[in-house]
N, CA and C atoms as an extended XYZ file, in Angstrom:
96
Properties=species:S:1:pos:R:3:atomname:S:1:resname:S:1:resid:I:1 pbc="F F F"
N         0.819       -1.219        0.000 N   MET     1
C         0.000        0.000        0.000 CA  MET     1
C         0.850        1.266        0.000 C   MET     1
N         1.818        1.387        0.907 N   PRO     2
C         2.634        2.615        0.951 CA  PRO     2
C         3.355        2.863       -0.369 C   PRO     2
N         3.821        1.757       -0.978 N   ARG     3
C         4.531        1.915       -2.248 CA  ARG     3
C         3.581        2.457       -3.316 C   ARG     3
N         2.360        1.912       -3.350 N   PHE     4
C         1.375        2.352       -4.340 CA  PHE     4
C         1.027        3.825       -4.129 C   PHE     4
N         0.846        4.217       -2.878 N   SER     5
C         0.495        5.610       -2.573 CA  SER     5
C         1.628        6.538       -3.008 C   SER     5
N         2.865        6.113       -2.771 N   ALA     6
C         4.016        6.937       -3.148 CA  ALA     6
C         4.066        7.077       -4.673 C   ALA     6
N         3.836        5.963       -5.379 N   MET     7
C         3.855        5.998       -6.837 CA  MET     7
C         2.746        6.903       -7.363 C   MET     7
N         1.568        6.776       -6.813 N   SER     8
C         0.436        7.586       -7.270 CA  SER     8
C         0.704        9.065       -7.013 C   SER     8
N         1.254        9.368       -5.843 N   SER     9
C         1.532       10.767       -5.505 CA  SER     9
C         2.577       11.331       -6.462 C   SER     9
N         3.601       10.533       -6.763 N   LYS    10
C         4.651       11.005       -7.674 CA  LYS    10
C         4.087       11.223       -9.071 C   LYS    10
N         3.263       10.281       -9.533 N   SER    11
C         2.715       10.380      -10.888 CA  SER    11
C         1.691       11.508      -10.979 C   SER    11
N         1.002       11.776       -9.874 N   LEU    12
C        -0.028       12.820       -9.891 CA  LEU    12
C         0.553       14.200       -9.620 C   LEU    12
N         1.780       14.239       -9.100 N   ASN    13
C         2.381       15.529       -8.765 CA  ASN    13
C         2.624       16.362      -10.026 C   ASN    13
N         2.848       15.708      -11.165 N   VAL    14
C         3.171       16.449      -12.385 CA  VAL    14
C         1.925       16.976      -13.097 C   VAL    14
N         0.949       16.120      -13.437 N   PRO    15
C        -0.202       16.577      -14.213 CA  PRO    15
C        -1.154       17.493      -13.463 C   PRO    15
N        -1.232       17.374      -12.162 N   ILE    16
C        -2.201       18.185      -11.405 CA  ILE    16
C        -1.941       19.686      -11.566 C   ILE    16
N        -0.725       20.173      -11.335 N   PRO    17
C        -0.460       21.613      -11.474 CA  PRO    17
C        -0.804       22.125      -12.874 C   PRO    17
N        -0.484       21.358      -13.891 N   VAL    18
C        -0.772       21.772      -15.265 CA  VAL    18
C        -2.275       21.913      -15.459 C   VAL    18
N        -3.024       20.912      -14.986 N   ASP    19
C        -4.486       20.954      -15.113 CA  ASP    19
C        -5.049       22.154      -14.361 C   ASP    19
N        -4.509       22.411      -13.175 N   LEU    20
C        -4.987       23.543      -12.381 CA  LEU    20
C        -4.706       24.841      -13.117 C   LEU    20
N        -3.500       24.958      -13.670 N   ASN    21
C        -3.154       26.171      -14.402 CA  ASN    21
C        -4.075       26.352      -15.603 C   ASN    21
N        -4.328       25.283      -16.325 N   LYS    22
C        -5.203       25.362      -17.502 CA  LYS    22
C        -6.614       25.760      -17.095 C   LYS    22
N        -7.109       25.147      -16.029 N   SER    23
C        -8.470       25.454      -15.573 CA  SER    23
C        -8.549       26.905      -15.111 C   SER    23
N        -7.539       27.351      -14.379 N   LEU    24
C        -7.530       28.738      -13.896 CA  LEU    24
C        -7.494       29.703      -15.074 C   LEU    24
N        -6.668       29.403      -16.064 N   ARG    25
C        -6.578       30.280      -17.239 CA  ARG    25
C        -7.904       30.308      -17.989 C   ARG    25
N        -8.521       29.154      -18.126 N   SER    26
C        -9.805       29.085      -18.838 CA  SER    26
C       -10.867       29.883      -18.091 C   SER    26
N       -10.884       29.761      -16.767 N   VAL    27
C       -11.859       30.510      -15.964 CA  VAL    27
C       -11.604       32.004      -16.100 C   VAL    27
N       -10.342       32.394      -16.025 N   LEU    28
C       -10.010       33.817      -16.147 CA  LEU    28
C       -10.411       34.325      -17.526 C   LEU    28
N       -10.147       33.522      -18.554 N   ASP    29
C       -10.529       33.917      -19.910 CA  ASP    29
C       -12.047       34.072      -20.008 C   ASP    29
N       -12.774       33.178      -19.373 N   CYS    30
C       -14.241       33.252      -19.415 CA  CYS    30
C       -14.725       34.536      -18.739 C   CYS    30
N       -14.125       34.850      -17.599 N   TYR    31
C       -14.554       36.054      -16.878 CA  TYR    31
C       -14.132       37.313      -17.638 C   TYR    31
N       -12.956       37.263      -18.251 N   HIS    32
C       -12.499       38.426      -19.012 CA  HIS    32
C       -13.184       38.419      -20.380 C   HIS    32
């Protein structure tokens, strides 16, 4: 279990920020 959680956290650490940035930009574009 700990190994799986570590792997998932490592793999999710990269795409999450990008998705957040894209979503934030899209929301800002919508409001602007």
